[in-house]
C-alpha positions in Angstrom: -0.5 0.0 0.2 2.7 2.2 0.5 4.5 1.9 -2.5 1.3 2.9 -4.3 1.4 6.2 -1.8 4.7 7.0 -3.2 4.3 5.9 -7.0 1.4 8.4 -7.1 3.9 11.5 -5.3 6.9 10.1 -7.5 4.6 10.8 -10.6 3.1 14.0 -9.1 6.9 15.3 -8.5 7.6 14.0 -12.3 5.1 15.9 -13.2 5.7 19.0 -11.5 9.6 19.6 -12.5 8.6 18.4 -16.1 6.3 21.5 -16.1 9.2 23.8 -14.5 11.6 22.5 -16.8 9.3 23.6 -19.9 8.3 27.1 -18.5 12.0 27.1 -17.6 13.4 26.4 -21.6 9.7 28.7 -23.0 11.5 31.5 -20.7 14.5 31.0 -21.7 13.7 31.3 -25.5 12.5 34.5 -24.6 16.2 35.7 -24.7 16.3 39.8 -22.9 17.3 41.5 -25.7 19.8 44.6 -25.3 17.8 47.9 -25.2 20.8 48.7 -27.7 20.0 46.4 -30.1 16.5 47.0 -30.6 16.1 48.8 -33.8 14.4 52.3 -33.5 13.5 55.0 -35.2 15.4 58.8 -33.8 12.7 61.2 -33.5 11.9 63.9 -30.5 8.6 63.5 -28.4 7.1 66.0 -29.6 7.9 65.0 -33.3 6.7 61.6 -32.5 3.3 63.1 -30.8 2.7 64.4 -34.0 2.7 62.2 -36.0 0.6 59.3 -33.7 -2.1 62.2 -32.7 -1.8 63.5 -36.8 -2.8 59.6 -37.4 -5.5 59.5 -35.2 -6.9 63.1 -36.2 -6.6 61.5 -39.5 -9.1 59.1 -39.3 -11.7 60.9 -36.9 -13.2 63.8 -37.9 -14.1 64.4 -34.5 -11.2 63.7 -32.5 -10.1 66.7 -30.3 -6.0 68.0 -31.3 -4.2 68.9 -28.6 -0.5 70.1 -28.1 1.6 67.1 -26.4 1.0 66.3 -22.7 3.4 67.0 -20.5 3.3 63.7 -19.6 2.0 60.9 -20.2 -1.7 59.5 -19.3 -4.2 57.4 -20.6 -4.8 58.7 -23.5 -1.2 59.0 -24.4 0.8 56.0 -23.7 4.3 55.4 -23.6 5.6 51.8 -23.3 8.8 50.5 -23.3 10.3 48.2 -25.8 12.8 46.7 -24.0 12.7 44.2 -21.2 13.9 44.6 -18.2 16.3 41.9 -17.2 15.2 41.9 -13.3 11.0 42.3 -13.7 11.1 41.3 -16.7 8.5 44.2 -17.6 9.0 46.8 -20.2 11.4 49.6 -20.3 12.9 51.8 -22.5 14.4 53.5 -24.4 13.8 52.8 -27.0 9.4 53.5 -26.8 6.3 53.2 -28.4 4.1 55.2 -28.1 0.0 54.9 -28.6 -3.3 56.8 -28.1 -6.3 55.5 -27.8 -10.1 56.3 -28.1 -12.7 54.2 -26.9 -16.0 54.9 -28.5 -18.9 53.3 -26.5 -22.1 51.9 -27.9 -21.5 53.8 -31.7 -24.0 54.2 -33.9 -22.7 52.8 -37.2 -22.7 55.8 -39.1 -19.9 57.1 -36.6 -17.4 53.7 -37.0 -18.5 53.6 -40.8 -16.5 57.7 -40.8 -13.9 55.8 -38.8 -13.3 53.0 -40.9 -12.8 54.9 -44.1 -10.4 57.3 -42.8 -8.1 54.0 -42.1 -9.1 52.8 -45.6 -7.5 55.8 -46.9 -4.5 55.9 -45.0 -4.2 52.8 -47.5 -4.2 55.5 -50.4 -1.7 57.0 -48.6 1.1 54.2 -48.2 -0.2 52.9 -45.5 -0.3 48.5 -45.5 -2.6 46.7 -44.3 -1.8 44.8 -41.5 -2.6 41.2 -41.0 -5.8 40.2 -39.4 -6.5 41.2 -35.9 -5.9 37.9 -33.0 -9.6 38.3 -32.7 -10.7 37.1 -36.2 -12.8 40.4 -35.9 -13.8 40.7 -39.4 -14.8 44.4 -38.5 -10.8 44.7 -37.2 -8.4 47.0 -39.4 -5.2 48.1 -39.3 -2.9 50.0 -41.4 1.3 50.8 -40.9 3.0 52.8 -42.6 7.1 51.9 -43.9 8.1 53.2 -40.8 6.4 51.6 -38.2 4.0 54.1 -37.6 0.1 52.3 -37.0 -3.9 53.3 -36.9 -6.0 50.1 -36.3 -9.9 49.8 -35.2 -10.9 46.7 -32.7 -14.7 45.9 -31.9 -15.8 44.6 -28.5 -19.0 42.9 -28.1 -20.5 42.1 -24.7 -22.5 40.0 -23.4 -25.2 42.7 -22.3 -25.3 43.9 -26.5 -22.8 46.9 -25.4 -20.1 47.1 -27.6 -16.7 49.7 -28.2 -14.4 50.4 -31.0 -11.4 50.9 -29.9 -9.7 53.6 -32.0 -5.7 53.4 -32.0 -2.9 55.1 -33.1 0.9 54.3 -32.6 4.8 54.4 -33.5 7.5 52.1 -33.8 10.3 52.5 -30.8 12.4 55.6 -30.9 15.2 56.7 -29.2 14.8 60.6 -28.5 17.8 62.3 -29.1 16.8 65.2 -26.4 17.5 62.0 -23.8 20.8 61.0 -25.3 21.9 64.4 -24.0 21.1 64.2 -20.8 22.0 61.0 -19.5 
């Protein structure tokens, strides 16, 4: 009887050990890159803001252009392109930026207007990016040669509500003004 219990424990320990080894192997495959090795454009924060907010204004006639925010906010987010090896969290430089506007329960005409704005970018040198991970055929993302992108993402809720996120992003960038302060 005892050997059967021990064999069950041994099997459980083997499974846990195997899982730990697999997870370790997967994580080691996600090598933390040296931030200096990450390809990035060199642009001032102001120029990035002009491109990101300009793309948003090009697709959404109701978008309110503002001067560049003095700090990042929920709307204009700064995200690291590198991974901090100690925390495995994004860090920078280089940075990528996102401007996001969520339309809650939008009228179909509003969504159509924004979609036509995104599609118009295709005639201005942007190219269609691959289908969204959710596979929703209403989603659309386009990108220019530098890596600036604009997209629409639809979400439907069980209660009948919906949102459409309009997002404008930058590629990874380094800021010359930061290199002079360091």
